[in-house]
Structures are given as C-alpha cells and as structure tokens.
DRENPAMAR-670119 format. One record per residue (C-alpha): residue number from 1; chain; y, z, x. Coordinates in steps of 0.1 Angstrom, whole numbers, plus 2048, in hexadecimal, padded with zeros to 3 digits. Layout:
N
<node num="NUM" cadena="A" yy="Y" zz="Z" xx="X"/>
...
***
This chain:
309
<node num="1" cadena="A" yy="9CA" zz="93F" xx="96C"/>
<node num="2" cadena="A" yy="9CC" zz="953" xx="94D"/>
<node num="3" cadena="A" yy="9DB" zz="936" xx="93E"/>
<node num="4" cadena="A" yy="9C6" zz="91B" xx="94B"/>
<node num="5" cadena="A" yy="9A7" zz="937" xx="93E"/>
<node num="6" cadena="A" yy="9B7" zz="937" xx="91A"/>
<node num="7" cadena="A" yy="9BA" zz="913" xx="913"/>
<node num="8" cadena="A" yy="994" zz="909" xx="920"/>
<node num="9" cadena="A" yy="989" zz="924" xx="909"/>
<node num="10" cadena="A" yy="99F" zz="916" xx="8EA"/>
<node num="11" cadena="A" yy="990" zz="8F0" xx="8F5"/>
<node num="12" cadena="A" yy="969" zz="8FF" xx="8F6"/>
<node num="13" cadena="A" yy="971" zz="912" xx="8D6"/>
<node num="14" cadena="A" yy="980" zz="8F3" xx="8C1"/>
<node num="15" cadena="A" yy="95F" zz="8DE" xx="8CF"/>
<node num="16" cadena="A" yy="94C" zz="8F9" xx="8C1"/>
<node num="17" cadena="A" yy="95B" zz="8F5" xx="89F"/>
<node num="18" cadena="A" yy="95B" zz="8D2" xx="8A0"/>
<node num="19" cadena="A" yy="938" zz="8D1" xx="8A9"/>
<node num="20" cadena="A" yy="932" zz="8EA" xx="891"/>
<node num="21" cadena="A" yy="941" zz="8D7" xx="872"/>
<node num="22" cadena="A" yy="930" zz="8B9" xx="87C"/>
<node num="23" cadena="A" yy="90D" zz="8C8" xx="87C"/>
<node num="24" cadena="A" yy="918" zz="8D9" xx="85A"/>
<node num="25" cadena="A" yy="922" zz="8B8" xx="84E"/>
<node num="26" cadena="A" yy="902" zz="8A6" xx="856"/>
<node num="27" cadena="A" yy="8EF" zz="8C4" xx="847"/>
<node num="28" cadena="A" yy="901" zz="8BF" xx="82A"/>
<node num="29" cadena="A" yy="8FF" zz="89E" xx="828"/>
<node num="30" cadena="A" yy="8D8" zz="89C" xx="829"/>
<node num="31" cadena="A" yy="8D1" zz="8BA" xx="814"/>
<node num="32" cadena="A" yy="8CA" zz="8A6" xx="7F6"/>
<node num="33" cadena="A" yy="8AC" zz="895" xx="808"/>
<node num="34" cadena="A" yy="89E" zz="8B4" xx="817"/>
<node num="35" cadena="A" yy="8A0" zz="8C4" xx="7F4"/>
<node num="36" cadena="A" yy="88F" zz="8A8" xx="7EA"/>
<node num="37" cadena="A" yy="87B" zz="8A4" xx="803"/>
<node num="38" cadena="A" yy="870" zz="8CA" xx="805"/>
<node num="39" cadena="A" yy="86D" zz="8CB" xx="7DD"/>
<node num="40" cadena="A" yy="859" zz="8A9" xx="7D7"/>
<node num="41" cadena="A" yy="846" zz="8A4" xx="7F6"/>
<node num="42" cadena="A" yy="83D" zz="8C6" xx="80A"/>
<node num="43" cadena="A" yy="83B" zz="8DC" xx="7EA"/>
<node num="44" cadena="A" yy="828" zz="8C2" xx="7D9"/>
<node num="45" cadena="A" yy="80E" zz="8C4" xx="7F5"/>
<node num="46" cadena="A" yy="80A" zz="8E7" xx="7FB"/>
<node num="47" cadena="A" yy="806" zz="8EC" xx="7D8"/>
<node num="48" cadena="A" yy="7EB" zz="8D1" xx="7D9"/>
<node num="49" cadena="A" yy="7D5" zz="8E0" xx="7F5"/>
<node num="50" cadena="A" yy="7DA" zz="900" xx="7E4"/>
<node num="51" cadena="A" yy="7D1" zz="8F4" xx="7C0"/>
<node num="52" cadena="A" yy="7B0" zz="8E1" xx="7CF"/>
<node num="53" cadena="A" yy="7A0" zz="905" xx="7D7"/>
<node num="54" cadena="A" yy="7A4" zz="90E" xx="7B6"/>
<node num="55" cadena="A" yy="799" zz="908" xx="791"/>
<node num="56" cadena="A" yy="7B8" zz="8FF" xx="780"/>
<node num="57" cadena="A" yy="7BF" zz="8EC" xx="75C"/>
<node num="58" cadena="A" yy="7E7" zz="8E7" xx="754"/>
<node num="59" cadena="A" yy="7F4" zz="903" xx="73F"/>
<node num="60" cadena="A" yy="7DD" zz="91F" xx="751"/>
<node num="61" cadena="A" yy="7DD" zz="936" xx="76F"/>
<node num="62" cadena="A" yy="7CD" zz="927" xx="78C"/>
<node num="63" cadena="A" yy="7AB" zz="939" xx="799"/>
<node num="64" cadena="A" yy="79B" zz="93B" xx="7BB"/>
<node num="65" cadena="A" yy="77F" zz="926" xx="7C1"/>
<node num="66" cadena="A" yy="77E" zz="91C" xx="7E4"/>
<node num="67" cadena="A" yy="769" zz="8FF" xx="7EC"/>
<node num="68" cadena="A" yy="755" zz="8F7" xx="7C5"/>
<node num="69" cadena="A" yy="770" zz="8DB" xx="7C2"/>
<node num="70" cadena="A" yy="765" zz="8CC" xx="7E0"/>
<node num="71" cadena="A" yy="73F" zz="8D0" xx="7DE"/>
<node num="72" cadena="A" yy="73E" zz="8C6" xx="7BA"/>
<node num="73" cadena="A" yy="751" zz="8A4" xx="7C1"/>
<node num="74" cadena="A" yy="732" zz="89C" xx="7D9"/>
<node num="75" cadena="A" yy="71D" zz="89D" xx="7BF"/>
<node num="76" cadena="A" yy="731" zz="88D" xx="7A4"/>
<node num="77" cadena="A" yy="722" zz="867" xx="79A"/>
<node num="78" cadena="A" yy="749" zz="85C" xx="791"/>
<node num="79" cadena="A" yy="755" zz="868" xx="7AD"/>
<node num="80" cadena="A" yy="740" zz="84E" xx="7C3"/>
<node num="81" cadena="A" yy="740" zz="83A" xx="7AF"/>
<node num="82" cadena="A" yy="76B" zz="836" xx="7AD"/>
<node num="83" cadena="A" yy="767" zz="834" xx="7D5"/>
<node num="84" cadena="A" yy="74D" zz="817" xx="7D8"/>
<node num="85" cadena="A" yy="765" zz="808" xx="7BC"/>
<node num="86" cadena="A" yy="784" zz="80C" xx="7D3"/>
<node num="87" cadena="A" yy="777" zz="7FF" xx="7EB"/>
<node num="88" cadena="A" yy="768" zz="7E5" xx="7E3"/>
<node num="89" cadena="A" yy="78C" zz="7DD" xx="7D4"/>
<node num="90" cadena="A" yy="79D" zz="7E6" xx="7F3"/>
<node num="91" cadena="A" yy="785" zz="7CF" xx="807"/>
<node num="92" cadena="A" yy="78C" zz="7B4" xx="7F5"/>
<node num="93" cadena="A" yy="7AC" zz="7B2" xx="7EA"/>
<node num="94" cadena="A" yy="7C0" zz="7B9" xx="80B"/>
<node num="95" cadena="A" yy="7AD" zz="79D" xx="81E"/>
<node num="96" cadena="A" yy="7B8" zz="786" xx="7FF"/>
<node num="97" cadena="A" yy="7D9" zz="794" xx="7FC"/>
<node num="98" cadena="A" yy="7DF" zz="78E" xx="824"/>
<node num="99" cadena="A" yy="7D3" zz="76D" xx="825"/>
<node num="100" cadena="A" yy="7E4" zz="763" xx="807"/>
<node num="101" cadena="A" yy="806" zz="774" xx="816"/>
<node num="102" cadena="A" yy="803" zz="763" xx="835"/>
<node num="103" cadena="A" yy="7FA" zz="73E" xx="828"/>
<node num="104" cadena="A" yy="819" zz="741" xx="80E"/>
<node num="105" cadena="A" yy="82F" zz="751" xx="831"/>
<node num="106" cadena="A" yy="828" zz="72F" xx="849"/>
<node num="107" cadena="A" yy="834" zz="71D" xx="82A"/>
<node num="108" cadena="A" yy="854" zz="72D" xx="827"/>
<node num="109" cadena="A" yy="85C" zz="729" xx="84B"/>
<node num="110" cadena="A" yy="857" zz="706" xx="84E"/>
<node num="111" cadena="A" yy="87F" zz="6FD" xx="84B"/>
<node num="112" cadena="A" yy="88C" zz="6ED" xx="82D"/>
<node num="113" cadena="A" yy="8A9" zz="6EE" xx="814"/>
<node num="114" cadena="A" yy="897" zz="703" xx="7FD"/>
<node num="115" cadena="A" yy="888" zz="71E" xx="814"/>
<node num="116" cadena="A" yy="89E" zz="739" xx="80A"/>
<node num="117" cadena="A" yy="899" zz="72E" xx="7E5"/>
<node num="118" cadena="A" yy="875" zz="730" xx="7E6"/>
<node num="119" cadena="A" yy="871" zz="74F" xx="800"/>
<node num="120" cadena="A" yy="880" zz="767" xx="7E0"/>
<node num="121" cadena="A" yy="870" zz="751" xx="7C4"/>
<node num="122" cadena="A" yy="84A" zz="75C" xx="7D6"/>
<node num="123" cadena="A" yy="85D" zz="783" xx="7DD"/>
<node num="124" cadena="A" yy="85D" zz="784" xx="7B7"/>
<node num="125" cadena="A" yy="83A" zz="790" xx="7B1"/>
<node num="126" cadena="A" yy="840" zz="7AB" xx="7C7"/>
<node num="127" cadena="A" yy="85C" zz="7BA" xx="7B2"/>
<node num="128" cadena="A" yy="84C" zz="7B6" xx="790"/>
<node num="129" cadena="A" yy="829" zz="7B6" xx="793"/>
<node num="130" cadena="A" yy="826" zz="7DB" xx="796"/>
<node num="131" cadena="A" yy="838" zz="7DE" xx="772"/>
<node num="132" cadena="A" yy="824" zz="7E6" xx="752"/>
<node num="133" cadena="A" yy="834" zz="7CC" xx="744"/>
<node num="134" cadena="A" yy="827" zz="7B1" xx="75C"/>
<node num="135" cadena="A" yy="803" zz="7C5" xx="75C"/>
<node num="136" cadena="A" yy="802" zz="7C1" xx="735"/>
<node num="137" cadena="A" yy="809" zz="79C" xx="736"/>
<node num="138" cadena="A" yy="7E9" zz="79A" xx="757"/>
<node num="139" cadena="A" yy="7D8" zz="7AE" xx="739"/>
<node num="140" cadena="A" yy="7E4" zz="790" xx="721"/>
<node num="141" cadena="A" yy="7D8" zz="774" xx="73C"/>
<node num="142" cadena="A" yy="7B3" zz="77B" xx="73B"/>
<node num="143" cadena="A" yy="7AF" zz="78B" xx="718"/>
<node num="144" cadena="A" yy="792" zz="773" xx="706"/>
<node num="145" cadena="A" yy="7AD" zz="761" xx="6FB"/>
<node num="146" cadena="A" yy="7C3" zz="760" xx="716"/>
<node num="147" cadena="A" yy="7D1" zz="740" xx="72B"/>
<node num="148" cadena="A" yy="7B5" zz="746" xx="74A"/>
<node num="149" cadena="A" yy="798" zz="743" xx="72C"/>
<node num="150" cadena="A" yy="7A9" zz="720" xx="71C"/>
<node num="151" cadena="A" yy="7AE" zz="712" xx="73A"/>
<node num="152" cadena="A" yy="789" zz="71C" xx="743"/>
<node num="153" cadena="A" yy="785" zz="70B" xx="721"/>
<node num="154" cadena="A" yy="794" zz="6EA" xx="729"/>
<node num="155" cadena="A" yy="781" zz="6E6" xx="74A"/>
<node num="156" cadena="A" yy="760" zz="6ED" xx="738"/>
<node num="157" cadena="A" yy="758" zz="711" xx="742"/>
<node num="158" cadena="A" yy="74F" zz="72D" xx="727"/>
<node num="159" cadena="A" yy="766" zz="748" xx="722"/>
<node num="160" cadena="A" yy="762" zz="767" xx="73A"/>
<node num="161" cadena="A" yy="765" zz="78D" xx="72A"/>
<node num="162" cadena="A" yy="778" zz="797" xx="745"/>
<node num="163" cadena="A" yy="77F" zz="7BB" xx="73C"/>
<node num="164" cadena="A" yy="761" zz="7BC" xx="729"/>
<node num="165" cadena="A" yy="746" zz="7B3" xx="74B"/>
<node num="166" cadena="A" yy="744" zz="7CD" xx="75F"/>
<node num="167" cadena="A" yy="739" zz="7B1" xx="77D"/>
<node num="168" cadena="A" yy="758" zz="79D" xx="779"/>
<node num="169" cadena="A" yy="771" zz="7BA" xx="76A"/>
<node num="170" cadena="A" yy="77F" zz="7C0" xx="78C"/>
<node num="171" cadena="A" yy="78B" zz="79A" xx="797"/>
<node num="172" cadena="A" yy="7AC" zz="79C" xx="780"/>
<node num="173" cadena="A" yy="7BB" zz="7BA" xx="78D"/>
<node num="174" cadena="A" yy="7AF" zz="7AA" xx="7B5"/>
<node num="175" cadena="A" yy="7C3" zz="78F" xx="7A7"/>
<node num="176" cadena="A" yy="7E1" zz="7A0" xx="79D"/>
<node num="177" cadena="A" yy="7E4" zz="7B5" xx="7C2"/>
<node num="178" cadena="A" yy="7E1" zz="796" xx="7D0"/>
<node num="179" cadena="A" yy="7FD" zz="783" xx="7BA"/>
<node num="180" cadena="A" yy="80F" zz="7A4" xx="7C9"/>
<node num="181" cadena="A" yy="812" zz="78F" xx="7EA"/>
<node num="182" cadena="A" yy="83B" zz="78C" xx="7F3"/>
<node num="183" cadena="A" yy="843" zz="7AA" xx="807"/>
<node num="184" cadena="A" yy="827" zz="7A7" xx="81B"/>
<node num="185" cadena="A" yy="82E" zz="77D" xx="81F"/>
<node num="186" cadena="A" yy="851" zz="78A" xx="829"/>
<node num="187" cadena="A" yy="847" zz="79D" xx="847"/>
<node num="188" cadena="A" yy="82F" zz="782" xx="852"/>
<node num="189" cadena="A" yy="849" zz="76B" xx="84F"/>
<node num="190" cadena="A" yy="85E" zz="77D" xx="867"/>
<node num="191" cadena="A" yy="844" zz="782" xx="87E"/>
<node num="192" cadena="A" yy="842" zz="75B" xx="87F"/>
<node num="193" cadena="A" yy="865" zz="756" xx="889"/>
<node num="194" cadena="A" yy="860" zz="76F" xx="8A7"/>
<node num="195" cadena="A" yy="846" zz="757" xx="8B2"/>
<node num="196" cadena="A" yy="853" zz="73E" xx="8CC"/>
<node num="197" cadena="A" yy="852" zz="71B" xx="8C8"/>
<node num="198" cadena="A" yy="84B" zz="712" xx="8EC"/>
<node num="199" cadena="A" yy="828" zz="725" xx="8EA"/>
<node num="200" cadena="A" yy="822" zz="707" xx="8C9"/>
<node num="201" cadena="A" yy="838" zz="6EE" xx="8E3"/>
<node num="202" cadena="A" yy="81D" zz="6F3" xx="900"/>
<node num="203" cadena="A" yy="7FE" zz="6F7" xx="8EC"/>
<node num="204" cadena="A" yy="806" zz="6D4" xx="8DE"/>
<node num="205" cadena="A" yy="80B" zz="6C3" xx="902"/>
<node num="206" cadena="A" yy="7ED" zz="6CE" xx="90B"/>
<node num="207" cadena="A" yy="7D9" zz="6C0" xx="8ED"/>
<node num="208" cadena="A" yy="7D3" zz="6DC" xx="8D2"/>
<node num="209" cadena="A" yy="7D3" zz="6D5" xx="8AC"/>
<node num="210" cadena="A" yy="7E4" zz="6E9" xx="892"/>
<node num="211" cadena="A" yy="7C0" zz="6FC" xx="889"/>
<node num="212" cadena="A" yy="7BF" zz="702" xx="8B1"/>
<node num="213" cadena="A" yy="7E5" zz="714" xx="8B1"/>
<node num="214" cadena="A" yy="7E3" zz="728" xx="896"/>
<node num="215" cadena="A" yy="7C1" zz="73B" xx="8A1"/>
<node num="216" cadena="A" yy="7CC" zz="738" xx="8CC"/>
<node num="217" cadena="A" yy="7F6" zz="73D" xx="8BE"/>
<node num="218" cadena="A" yy="7FE" zz="74C" xx="89E"/>
<node num="219" cadena="A" yy="7E6" zz="768" xx="898"/>
<node num="220" cadena="A" yy="7E2" zz="777" xx="8BB"/>
<node num="221" cadena="A" yy="80B" zz="77A" xx="8B8"/>
<node num="222" cadena="A" yy="810" zz="782" xx="896"/>
<node num="223" cadena="A" yy="7F3" zz="798" xx="899"/>
<node num="224" cadena="A" yy="806" zz="7BA" xx="89C"/>
<node num="225" cadena="A" yy="81A" zz="7B4" xx="87C"/>
<node num="226" cadena="A" yy="7F5" zz="7A9" xx="86D"/>
<node num="227" cadena="A" yy="7F0" zz="7CF" xx="87B"/>
<node num="228" cadena="A" yy="80A" zz="7DC" xx="863"/>
<node num="229" cadena="A" yy="802" zz="7C6" xx="844"/>
<node num="230" cadena="A" yy="7DF" zz="7D2" xx="846"/>
<node num="231" cadena="A" yy="7E9" zz="7F8" xx="849"/>
<node num="232" cadena="A" yy="805" zz="7F6" xx="82E"/>
<node num="233" cadena="A" yy="7EC" zz="7E2" xx="817"/>
<node num="234" cadena="A" yy="7CE" zz="7F3" xx="81D"/>
<node num="235" cadena="A" yy="7E3" zz="817" xx="814"/>
<node num="236" cadena="A" yy="7F3" zz="805" xx="7F4"/>
<node num="237" cadena="A" yy="7D0" zz="7FD" xx="7EA"/>
<node num="238" cadena="A" yy="7BF" zz="81B" xx="7EB"/>
<node num="239" cadena="A" yy="7D9" zz="82A" xx="7D5"/>
<node num="240" cadena="A" yy="7D5" zz="80E" xx="7BA"/>
<node num="241" cadena="A" yy="7DD" zz="81E" xx="79B"/>
<node num="242" cadena="A" yy="7F0" zz="80B" xx="77C"/>
<node num="243" cadena="A" yy="7DC" zz="7E9" xx="777"/>
<node num="244" cadena="A" yy="7BE" zz="7FD" xx="770"/>
<node num="245" cadena="A" yy="7CC" zz="817" xx="75C"/>
<node num="246" cadena="A" yy="7DF" zz="7F9" xx="746"/>
<node num="247" cadena="A" yy="7C8" zz="7E0" xx="745"/>
<node num="248" cadena="A" yy="7A4" zz="7F0" xx="747"/>
<node num="249" cadena="A" yy="7AA" zz="816" xx="744"/>
<node num="250" cadena="A" yy="78C" zz="813" xx="760"/>
<node num="251" cadena="A" yy="775" zz="804" xx="748"/>
<node num="252" cadena="A" yy="75C" zz="7F1" xx="742"/>
<node num="253" cadena="A" yy="742" zz="80D" xx="74E"/>
<node num="254" cadena="A" yy="758" zz="817" xx="766"/>
<node num="255" cadena="A" yy="759" zz="7F9" xx="77A"/>
<node num="256" cadena="A" yy="77D" zz="7F6" xx="781"/>
<node num="257" cadena="A" yy="783" zz="821" xx="780"/>
<node num="258" cadena="A" yy="796" zz="820" xx="7A7"/>
<node num="259" cadena="A" yy="79D" zz="83F" xx="7B5"/>
<node num="260" cadena="A" yy="7BC" zz="84B" xx="7AF"/>
<node num="261" cadena="A" yy="7B4" zz="841" xx="784"/>
<node num="262" cadena="A" yy="799" zz="859" xx="786"/>
<node num="263" cadena="A" yy="7AD" zz="873" xx="79C"/>
<node num="264" cadena="A" yy="7C9" zz="872" xx="781"/>
<node num="265" cadena="A" yy="7B0" zz="876" xx="762"/>
<node num="266" cadena="A" yy="7A4" zz="892" xx="775"/>
<node num="267" cadena="A" yy="7C1" zz="8A3" xx="775"/>
<node num="268" cadena="A" yy="7D6" zz="896" xx="74F"/>
<node num="269" cadena="A" yy="7B8" zz="889" xx="738"/>
<node num="270" cadena="A" yy="79D" zz="8A0" xx="742"/>
<node num="271" cadena="A" yy="7BB" zz="8BC" xx="74F"/>
<node num="272" cadena="A" yy="7A0" zz="8C7" xx="770"/>
<node num="273" cadena="A" yy="7C3" zz="8CC" xx="788"/>
<node num="274" cadena="A" yy="7B3" zz="8DB" xx="7A4"/>
<node num="275" cadena="A" yy="796" zz="8BD" xx="7A1"/>
<node num="276" cadena="A" yy="7AD" zz="8A5" xx="7A3"/>
<node num="277" cadena="A" yy="7C0" zz="8B6" xx="7C1"/>
<node num="278" cadena="A" yy="79E" zz="8B9" xx="7D2"/>
<node num="279" cadena="A" yy="79E" zz="890" xx="7C9"/>
<node num="280" cadena="A" yy="7C2" zz="88A" xx="7D7"/>
<node num="281" cadena="A" yy="7B8" zz="89B" xx="7FF"/>
<node num="282" cadena="A" yy="797" zz="88D" xx="801"/>
<node num="283" cadena="A" yy="7A9" zz="86A" xx="7F9"/>
<node num="284" cadena="A" yy="7C2" zz="876" xx="813"/>
<node num="285" cadena="A" yy="7A9" zz="878" xx="830"/>
<node num="286" cadena="A" yy="796" zz="858" xx="821"/>
<node num="287" cadena="A" yy="7B6" zz="844" xx="82A"/>
<node num="288" cadena="A" yy="7C0" zz="856" xx="84A"/>
<node num="289" cadena="A" yy="79C" zz="84E" xx="858"/>
<node num="290" cadena="A" yy="7A0" zz="82D" xx="84D"/>
<node num="291" cadena="A" yy="7C3" zz="829" xx="85B"/>
<node num="292" cadena="A" yy="7B4" zz="83B" xx="87D"/>
<node num="293" cadena="A" yy="795" zz="81E" xx="881"/>
<node num="294" cadena="A" yy="7B4" zz="804" xx="87B"/>
<node num="295" cadena="A" yy="7C7" zz="80D" xx="892"/>
<node num="296" cadena="A" yy="7AD" zz="810" xx="8AC"/>
<node num="297" cadena="A" yy="799" zz="7EF" xx="8A7"/>
<node num="298" cadena="A" yy="7BE" zz="7E1" xx="8AF"/>
<node num="299" cadena="A" yy="7BB" zz="7E3" xx="8D2"/>
<node num="300" cadena="A" yy="79E" zz="7C7" xx="8D1"/>
<node num="301" cadena="A" yy="7B1" zz="7AB" xx="8BB"/>
<node num="302" cadena="A" yy="7D6" zz="7B9" xx="8BB"/>
<node num="303" cadena="A" yy="7ED" zz="7A4" xx="8D4"/>
<node num="304" cadena="A" yy="807" zz="7B4" xx="8E8"/>
<node num="305" cadena="A" yy="81F" zz="7A5" xx="902"/>
<node num="306" cadena="A" yy="811" zz="7BA" xx="91D"/>
<node num="307" cadena="A" yy="7F1" zz="7AB" xx="917"/>
<node num="308" cadena="A" yy="7FC" zz="786" xx="921"/>
<node num="309" cadena="A" yy="7F2" zz="78C" xx="94A"/>
***
C-alpha cells in the first residue's frame, strides 16, 4: 500500500510540474503581447483619461482643473464645426463606399478565368490608398491644373478649385475614401458565396427577375455582412486623419477640419494635450453611441437563419 501511495504521489507531482511548465511557457510566449498591450494600450488610455481633467501641455507639469476642458469644448465653435464636418463626411462616404464595394463584389463573384486576378487588382487601392504618397498623388489629381480639371475642361466644364472652395473641398476626400473599397469588397464577396444558389433557382422558377432577386434574396441574406462592414467602416471614417492632414490641412475655412485632425492640432500644434485628451474621450462616446444605435436597429433589417419561419 505504501508503494502504491508513493507511486501515485510521484505521478501527481509530475503532472503538477508538467502543468506548471506549460503554464510558464504559455506566459513567456504571451509576454511580448502582454507588455505591448499594457505599455501601448492600457497605460495610454488611463493616462489620457487623467490628462483630460488637467491643464497639460507637452514638457510642462499637468495641473488638475476638473471638468474645465469638457466645459470649454461645449463652447468651442471650431470643435462643433469639426463634429459637423466629420458627421457629414461619415454619412456620405460610408454608404457610397459600401454600395460601390458591393457592386464590385457582385461583379467579382461571377465565374470567369480572371476572377482571382481582378480581385487582387481591385484590392490594391486598400493596400496603398491610405499612404502619404498616394494621398499626395490624389492632391495633384484634383489640383488647379490636375488631371480632373483637365478632363472637366475637355468636357466643356470650367475648372473647379477643389481645395479653395469650401463647398466642394470635401468631395475629393470622400472620393479617396470610396476608392479604398477593397477590404469591404472582399468581405462582401465572401458573403455572396455563402448564399445558396437554390434560393435564386427557386426565385427564377417563380418568375422573379434579377432586381427582385437582389432585393428579396441577396440583400436579406447579406445583411449580417452589411452590418459588419457598416460598423467597421463607420468607426474607421470617424477616425479619418491622413487625407485632411496631407491634402487640405483642414482648410479652406475649416471645411475639412475633421475631428481627428482638430484633436491632433490641439495636442501637437497648440500643445493643449489635456484639451485633446478630453476630445478623444468625447469621440469615444460618439462612436460608442452610434455603434450601439446601429446594433439596436439591426433587429429590424438584419436577416437571421432563425427568422426563416
């Protein structure tokens, strides 16, 4: 009996040692991510929350001022203008981008020999569209003597001062965003392939044309994918910064002064880091509320398998 107990004890201790070693190895492999997550995510988030209640500029000591930054923001006309410009940009660019991405995805899902090549080709804008170099090229395209104005001149339309007229300055930035449709297109294409072909065959037998099949079959079955793309692209649009920073610098007359750009200028140009931190938390609230509203509305337009009955 003593031998059995000693053998069982050795087995238990060896199992414990094995579990301990595996746990230790797991933590060691996860350590780079944990350090990065704490150092570059959690700590900056907590720091910005603290600084939002302080009068803090880079290189100086922060002084506690409570809710003064938030109160000042409520009376800042440039702040409210940045909110208006950003919402206008989001409400225009996101639907156009999703519509265009779905249109291209439907073309790409047709059976042809060059489908893979076309998918890669159409995805390229999303890979390079956010870069500084492409943004500068876009700026030249819409410049006073750029290609777009030359084409308008050939069509008998006068040249447009795209970046000098605040009524049209937002259009090139919206078009640049729509041009970066690749990621949404790939997701739409994957969703289209998941729709059973039997649905379309049954609809064809019932005499439904392509238009009815699209609105009665494609859109309802694709609605969960539309929801995902809508949420992701909305969040991305609210954080748009590079286009306005490089092309227009927020002008003319703050017509393209996006929220993220105004926040950046407050932090690094005007050196009001506490003020910018308060703006970042208000942006978080904006995005959270809008995302929540999108999810709440999804029960009225997102089709689920359980809804078939």
